[in-house]
KOLSE-851452 format. One line per 5 residues: number of its first residue (from 1); their letters; for each residue x, y, z of C-alpha. Coordinates in pm, 1 decimal, decimal comma, always signed. Layout:
N
NUM> A> X Y Z | ...
# end
This chain:
294
1> MAGNF> -1842,1 +2541,0 +4502,6 | -1564,3 +2305,5 +4605,1 | -1622,1 +1949,5 +4492,4 | -1499,8 +1801,8 +4819,3 | -1401,9 +1901,8 +5169,1
6> WQSSH> -1025,5 +1892,8 +5109,4 | -1050,5 +2153,7 +4832,8 | -1293,3 +2378,4 +5018,4 | -1255,4 +2703,9 +5208,4 | -1393,3 +2513,4 +5508,5
11> YHQWL> -1072,8 +2306,8 +5516,7 | -823,7 +2573,2 +5406,0 | -957,1 +2872,4 +5601,6 | -1201,6 +2763,0 +5869,6 | -1041,0 +2480,3 +6062,4
16> LDKQD> -913,4 +2667,9 +6366,2 | -714,5 +2554,8 +6667,1 | -786,3 +2603,4 +7035,3 | -526,0 +2878,8 +7062,2 | -712,2 +3078,8 +6794,5
21> LAREQ> -1038,0 +3049,6 +6986,8 | -877,6 +3135,9 +7320,7 | -708,7 +3443,6 +7174,5 | -1027,9 +3581,8 +7021,1 | -1242,5 +3507,7 +7326,3
26> QHDLK> -1005,9 +3654,5 +7584,1 | -1182,2 +3992,5 +7597,0 | -1522,3 +3834,3 +7663,3 | -1370,8 +3596,8 +7918,5 | -1267,0 +3894,3 +8128,6
31> IVTEE> -1638,2 +3953,1 +8188,9 | -1787,2 +3601,7 +8186,7 | -1634,5 +3265,3 +8278,5 | -1558,5 +2995,3 +8021,9 | -1859,9 +2795,8 +8138,4
36> EYQKI> -2086,7 +3100,7 +8114,9 | -1955,1 +3174,1 +7766,3 | -2033,9 +2816,6 +7664,8 | -2385,5 +2850,1 +7806,3 | -2436,9 +3171,6 +7607,0
41> MIFFA> -2337,4 +2996,6 +7284,1 | -2558,6 +2697,2 +7367,2 | -2849,3 +2932,7 +7434,5 | -2822,6 +3109,9 +7099,2 | -2773,8 +2778,0 +6917,8
46> NFIQA> -3104,3 +2676,3 +7076,7 | -3254,7 +3005,5 +6957,7 | -3143,5 +2925,1 +6600,7 | -3290,5 +2575,4 +6635,6 | -3624,2 +2717,3 +6751,8
51> IGEHL> -3638,3 +2970,9 +6466,9 | -3549,2 +2702,4 +6213,4 | -3811,9 +2460,2 +6342,2 | -4077,1 +2731,9 +6336,9 | -3983,6 +2817,2 +5978,2
56> KVRQQ> -3977,8 +2442,8 +5894,8 | -3633,0 +2455,2 +5736,4 | -3417,0 +2143,7 +5697,4 | -3171,6 +2044,1 +5972,2 | -2890,6 +2116,9 +5725,4
61> VIATA> -2996,6 +2484,7 +5723,9 | -3005,4 +2495,8 +6104,8 | -2662,4 +2331,6 +6126,0 | -2512,1 +2576,3 +5875,8 | -2665,0 +2873,2 +6057,3
66> TVYLK> -2526,4 +2750,2 +6390,5 | -2174,7 +2717,4 +6248,6 | -2202,1 +3066,7 +6096,0 | -2288,3 +3200,1 +6441,3 | -1992,0 +3021,0 +6598,2
71> RFYAR> -1759,8 +3141,8 +6323,6 | -1861,0 +3502,0 +6375,6 | -1802,5 +3497,0 +6750,6 | -1482,9 +3298,7 +6706,2 | -1345,8 +3615,2 +6544,7
76> NSLKS> -1549,5 +3885,2 +6721,2 | -1654,6 +3982,3 +7071,1 | -2011,2 +3928,0 +7182,8 | -2043,3 +4305,0 +7212,8 | -1975,0 +4363,8 +6842,4
81> IDPWL> -2322,6 +4254,7 +6726,6 | -2608,8 +4140,7 +6946,4 | -2648,7 +3759,9 +6924,2 | -3025,6 +3815,5 +6931,6 | -2977,0 +3978,2 +6589,3
86> MAPTC> -2696,3 +3756,0 +6460,8 | -2894,8 +3433,2 +6515,2 | -3181,3 +3508,1 +6270,4 | -2930,6 +3663,3 +6031,1 | -2744,0 +3331,3 +6021,4
91> IFLAS> -3069,2 +3145,5 +5948,1 | -3155,7 +3399,7 +5677,3 | -2818,4 +3351,6 +5505,3 | -2801,8 +2973,7 +5554,8 | -3143,6 +2923,9 +5394,3
96> KVEEF> -3006,4 +3078,6 +5074,5 | -2671,6 +2899,8 +5081,8 | -2832,8 +2559,7 +5142,3 | -3083,6 +2632,4 +4861,8 | -3383,0 +2600,5 +5089,6
101> GLISN> -3529,4 +2912,0 +4937,6 | -3550,8 +3273,0 +5040,7 | -3736,4 +3333,1 +5367,0 | -3959,0 +3636,8 +5329,0 | -3855,4 +3941,4 +5528,0
106> SRLIT> -4182,2 +3975,5 +5715,4 | -4200,2 +3604,0 +5795,8 | -3849,7 +3603,0 +5945,9 | -3917,6 +3893,2 +6181,5 | -4264,6 +3765,2 +6273,2
111> TCQTV> -4111,3 +3426,0 +6354,6 | -3847,1 +3585,0 +6577,6 | -4113,7 +3780,7 +6763,7 | -4326,0 +3468,3 +6811,9 | -4038,2 +3243,4 +6918,0
116> VKNKF> -3901,6 +3497,6 +7165,3 | -4246,1 +3553,6 +7315,2 | -4344,0 +3186,3 +7339,4 | -4013,7 +3009,3 +7412,8 | -3755,8 +3261,6 +7531,7
121> SHAYP> -3950,3 +3516,4 +7734,0 | -3766,4 +3391,8 +8044,5 | -3448,8 +3535,0 +7890,9 | -3591,0 +3827,6 +7693,2 | -3918,7 +3955,1 +7841,7
126> QEYPF> -3936,4 +4256,5 +7609,4 | -4068,1 +4257,1 +7254,1 | -3815,1 +4143,8 +6993,8 | -3659,2 +4477,2 +6886,8 | -3492,1 +4414,7 +6551,1
131> RISNV> -3634,4 +4468,5 +6203,0 | -3539,9 +4337,2 +5860,0 | -3320,0 +4640,5 +5791,4 | -3105,5 +4533,9 +6089,1 | -3087,5 +4176,9 +5956,2
136> LECEF> -2978,8 +4290,9 +5608,8 | -2707,6 +4513,2 +5753,1 | -2592,7 +4235,8 +5985,5 | -2582,4 +3992,1 +5692,0 | -2336,5 +4222,9 +5515,6
141> YLLEM> -2098,6 +4216,7 +5813,7 | -2134,2 +3838,6 +5847,5 | -2048,2 +3786,7 +5479,2 | -1751,3 +4019,4 +5505,9 | -1617,5 +3852,6 +5819,5
146> MDCCL> -1638,2 +3505,2 +5664,8 | -1480,5 +3638,7 +5343,4 | -1781,9 +3488,8 +5159,7 | -1666,1 +3136,8 +5258,3 | -2020,1 +3004,7 +5281,8
151> VLYHP> -2004,4 +2636,2 +5182,9 | -1993,1 +2407,6 +5485,3 | -1939,8 +2035,3 +5522,9 | -2133,7 +1870,1 +5804,4 | -2085,0 +1521,7 +5953,1
156> YRDLT> -2425,8 +1393,7 +5839,0 | -2316,6 +1263,3 +5498,0 | -2007,1 +1091,6 +5641,1 | -2218,1 +946,0 +5919,9 | -2462,9 +796,3 +5670,6
161> QYCAD> -2178,7 +645,2 +5467,9 | -2007,9 +497,5 +5774,5 | -2332,2 +342,0 +5897,5 | -2388,4 +189,7 +5552,7 | -2042,5 +31,5 +5583,9
166> LPSTE> -2116,2 -133,8 +5918,4 | -2172,7 -509,4 +5925,9 | -2522,1 -655,1 +5896,1 | -2800,7 -415,3 +5992,4 | -2608,5 -243,8 +6272,3
171> GDKIL> -2588,0 +79,7 +6076,4 | -2964,2 +120,9 +6042,8 | -3007,6 +68,1 +6415,8 | -2737,9 +306,7 +6530,9 | -2774,6 +588,6 +6276,8
176> PLAWR> -3067,4 +773,4 +6444,8 | -2881,8 +799,7 +6776,9 | -2553,4 +899,6 +6612,2 | -2742,8 +1161,7 +6410,1 | -2886,6 +1316,5 +6728,7
181> IANDS> -2539,1 +1324,7 +6880,7 | -2413,7 +1503,9 +6567,1 | -2688,3 +1762,3 +6621,6 | -2577,6 +1800,9 +6984,1 | -2216,0 +1849,0 +6873,3
186> LRTDV> -2321,1 +2184,2 +6724,5 | -2341,4 +2312,2 +7085,1 | -1965,1 +2256,8 +7117,0 | -1668,5 +2400,8 +6926,4 | -1584,8 +2078,2 +6739,9
191> SLLYP> -1729,7 +2212,6 +6412,0 | -1463,6 +2487,3 +6423,0 | -1176,9 +2256,6 +6516,6 | -1211,6 +1923,8 +6333,8 | -1303,4 +1786,1 +5988,8
196> PYLIA> -1660,4 +1656,2 +5960,5 | -1556,5 +1294,1 +5900,5 | -1382,2 +1284,9 +6240,6 | -1688,0 +1437,3 +6409,2 | -1902,5 +1169,6 +6241,3
201> LACLH> -1676,0 +893,4 +6373,7 | -1681,7 +1039,3 +6724,9 | -2062,9 +1053,8 +6718,4 | -2071,0 +694,7 +6597,6 | -1829,7 +594,2 +6872,3
206> IACVI> -2049,2 +750,9 +7143,0 | -2361,4 +591,2 +6995,0 | -2194,3 +249,6 +7001,5 | -2106,2 +289,5 +7368,9 | -2459,9 +400,1 +7458,5
211> DQKDL> -2619,0 +114,5 +7262,0 | -2350,9 -131,7 +7376,2 | -2250,5 -221,0 +7023,1 | -1909,6 -382,6 +6992,1 | -1750,1 -230,0 +6683,0
216> KQWFA> -1390,4 -219,6 +6810,5 | -1265,1 -423,1 +6516,0 | -1436,9 -195,1 +6264,7 | -1285,4 +116,3 +6426,6 | -943,2 -50,6 +6447,0
221> ELSVD> -939,0 -99,6 +6070,5 | -989,3 +271,6 +6001,4 | -685,0 +474,6 +5902,2 | -769,8 +777,2 +6114,8 | -624,7 +971,6 +6405,9
226> TEKIL> -792,1 +797,9 +6699,8 | -660,7 +1058,2 +6945,0 | -858,4 +1328,6 +6765,5 | -1170,2 +1110,4 +6771,7 | -1127,6 +1068,0 +7145,6
231> EITRQ> -1078,1 +1443,7 +7191,2 | -1402,4 +1515,6 +7001,9 | -1572,6 +1249,1 +7211,8 | -1449,3 +1416,3 +7530,3 | -1584,3 +1755,0 +7420,8
236> ILSLY> -1928,5 +1613,4 +7340,1 | -1938,9 +1417,4 +7668,6 | -1836,4 +1736,7 +7849,8 | -2144,4 +1902,7 +7698,1 | -2366,8 +1623,4 +7830,4
241> ELWKN> -2204,7 +1657,3 +8172,1 | -2278,0 +2031,3 +8172,6 | -2640,5 +1967,6 +8076,2 | -2694,2 +1735,7 +8374,0 | -2692,6 +2017,9 +8627,7
246> YDEKA> -2780,7 +2313,4 +8403,6 | -3122,5 +2473,1 +8448,2 | -3125,4 +2718,4 +8157,1 | -3447,8 +2895,1 +8252,1 | -3317,7 +2964,0 +8601,5
251> EIITI> -2962,6 +3064,4 +8508,7 | -2953,7 +3222,0 +8163,4 | -3105,5 +3560,3 +8250,7 | -2826,2 +3628,6 +8501,0 | -2561,3 +3518,0 +8250,9
256> LRKMP> -2707,2 +3735,4 +7973,3 | -2702,1 +4035,3 +8205,3 | -2328,8 +3979,5 +8253,5 | -2268,3 +3928,6 +7880,1 | -2069,1 +4206,8 +7709,1
261> KPKSC> -2336,5 +4447,9 +7592,1 | -2351,1 +4519,0 +7218,9 | -2487,5 +4824,9 +7051,8 | -2850,3 +4803,0 +6941,4 | -2744,7 +4800,7 +6575,0
266> PSPPP> -2451,6 +4626,2 +6405,5 | -2122,5 +4800,4 +6460,9 | -1885,1 +4809,3 +6163,2 | -1581,7 +4581,4 +6139,3 | -1270,0 +4726,1 +6306,3
271> NQGTN> -1102,9 +4816,1 +5975,6 | -1389,2 +5050,2 +5896,9 | -1392,3 +5217,1 +6235,6 | -1150,5 +5497,2 +6144,4 | -1349,9 +5596,1 +5839,1
276> NQDGA> -1670,5 +5602,4 +6040,4 | -1508,6 +5814,1 +6309,2 | -1383,5 +6055,1 +6045,5 | -1731,8 +6066,0 +5895,8 | -1887,1 +6133,3 +6234,4
281> QQSQN> -1635,7 +6411,0 +6301,5 | -1702,7 +6561,6 +5958,4 | -2078,2 +6553,0 +6024,7 | -2026,9 +6719,8 +6361,3 | -1814,3 +6993,2 +6203,1
286> QQQTQ> -2083,9 +7051,9 +5941,3 | -2347,5 +7088,9 +6212,5 | -2132,5 +7339,2 +6401,7 | -2077,9 +7540,2 +6082,6 | -2449,9 +7546,8 +6012,3
291> QQQT> -2522,2 +7665,2 +6368,0 | -2266,4 +7945,3 +6335,7 | -2418,0 +8055,7 +6004,5 | -2765,6 +8073,7 +6153,8
# end
């Protein structure tokens, strides 16, 4: 495990740029709009949150699982693996990486069934269809896609340190609000685009504006790229603007119907497709031979 962010795979391999995201999402954006795509990702981040809360895992596990989900679909189409399956798979893997403890197979699937029935039936009226064998197979593809780069750095630790550095008792007052904003930032792409310390500063900046705390001098003394902080701030505020007029229960079912439809089970990564096709052809030839012999 890397001792700090700057030595980690998070920094060296998983800080993307907007062009990377646009290139990978272009196939899905031929079917849904950018706003609809964002609403799909928000919806499945909420699904992860609901599963995590039902399982009583730490917020760190939920945050890691959400970033895993975003990483996967930053490199793959929505039709490659059903997000209804990928979401619990991300929780399953994150619970192990964050040393929460292994979630039992039966408990994970039972939780998904309960959460879908009680909280997401407006979007998925059928019974939750996946089983633990699907999750285990999906986990393999997730690990392979991320190249086993599993250690993540979230803004929470930086946020706590910054608040401790604030004058007087301002930090204690503003930390809870900034923390909630950091949680909300997981519904945007900032975790894929920016280092966690900049996300923490942007969350702190928004919290100061909301609480009308004047910390301009404190921010001015920081040796950071203020333009990036403002860009993160704009993305988070854009999320809040979207939420103002977004009725998820009324809209999401129509959006999910438009979503690129995945296969019911995980499809293999593209580099394995040829082998699988060859295997399928070989199996078909064997069946034809057997029929001719009989």
